[in-house]
C-alpha positions as CSV (number, residue, x, y, z in Angstrom):
1,M,47.0,-5.8,8.0
2,A,50.1,-3.6,8.1
3,K,52.3,-6.7,7.9
4,K,50.3,-8.0,4.9
5,L,50.9,-4.6,3.2
6,G,54.6,-4.8,4.0
7,A,54.3,-1.7,6.1
8,K,55.6,-0.8,9.6
9,R,53.0,-0.1,12.3
10,H,53.2,3.2,14.1
11,P,53.2,3.1,17.9
12,A,49.8,3.9,19.5
13,S,48.2,3.8,16.1
14,G,49.6,7.2,15.2
15,A,48.6,9.1,18.4
16,L,52.2,10.0,19.0
17,R,54.7,11.9,16.8
18,I,54.2,9.7,13.7
19,K,50.6,10.0,12.6
20,H,48.2,7.3,11.2
21,D,48.5,3.6,11.5
22,A,51.4,2.4,9.4
23,S,53.7,3.3,6.5
24,D,56.4,2.1,4.1
25,D,58.8,4.0,1.9
26,E,56.1,5.1,-0.5
27,T,52.7,5.0,1.4
28,L,51.0,6.3,4.5
29,Y,48.1,4.0,5.7
30,E,45.1,4.5,7.8
31,I,43.7,1.0,8.6
32,K,40.2,0.4,10.0
33,D,38.5,-2.9,11.0
34,A,34.7,-3.0,10.5
35,N,31.9,-5.6,11.0
36,R,29.3,-4.5,8.4
37,V,29.3,-0.7,8.4
38,H,32.1,1.9,8.6
39,T,31.6,5.6,8.7
40,I,34.3,7.7,7.0
41,K,34.8,11.2,8.3
42,V,36.2,13.8,6.0
43,D,38.5,15.0,8.8
44,E,40.2,11.6,8.9
45,I,40.7,11.6,5.1
46,E,42.0,15.2,5.1
47,S,44.4,14.5,7.9
48,L,45.7,11.3,6.1
49,W,46.1,13.2,2.8
50,R,47.8,16.2,4.5
51,E,50.3,14.0,6.5
52,A,51.1,11.9,3.4
53,I,51.8,14.9,1.2
54,K,54.1,16.4,3.9
55,A,56.0,13.0,4.0
56,E,56.0,12.8,0.2
57,K,54.0,9.5,0.3
58,E,50.7,8.2,-1.2
59,P,47.8,8.2,1.2
60,V,45.8,4.9,1.4
61,Y,42.7,4.5,3.6
62,V,42.1,0.7,4.2
63,I,38.8,-0.8,5.6
64,Q,39.0,-4.5,6.4
65,F,35.5,-6.0,6.9
66,T,34.7,-9.1,8.8
67,G,34.5,-11.9,6.2
68,G,37.6,-11.0,4.4
69,L,36.4,-8.1,2.1
70,T,38.9,-5.2,2.0
71,L,38.4,-1.8,0.6
72,Y,41.4,0.4,-0.5
73,C,40.7,4.1,-0.9
74,Y,43.2,6.5,-2.5
75,P,42.2,10.0,-1.5
76,T,43.2,12.9,-3.8
77,K,42.5,16.6,-3.7
78,G,41.3,18.8,-6.5
79,K,39.2,18.1,-9.5
80,P,38.3,14.4,-10.3
């Protein structure tokens, strides 16, 4: 999925110095694969948002479901 997005994968899926799964010049990605159900934890979203802001990038949470459906989430903080 990172290649499809034009992003560079991070070693160990972000477990090392560079956090989260992939990034490009403007975006920090967290990418998940799911069969039919995926649980989103607020801690994951807050971590993605916080790291993206520090890096001056846009956070994007991507869920790729079996069957080809992909959901792109753009977390923000503050009032809707």
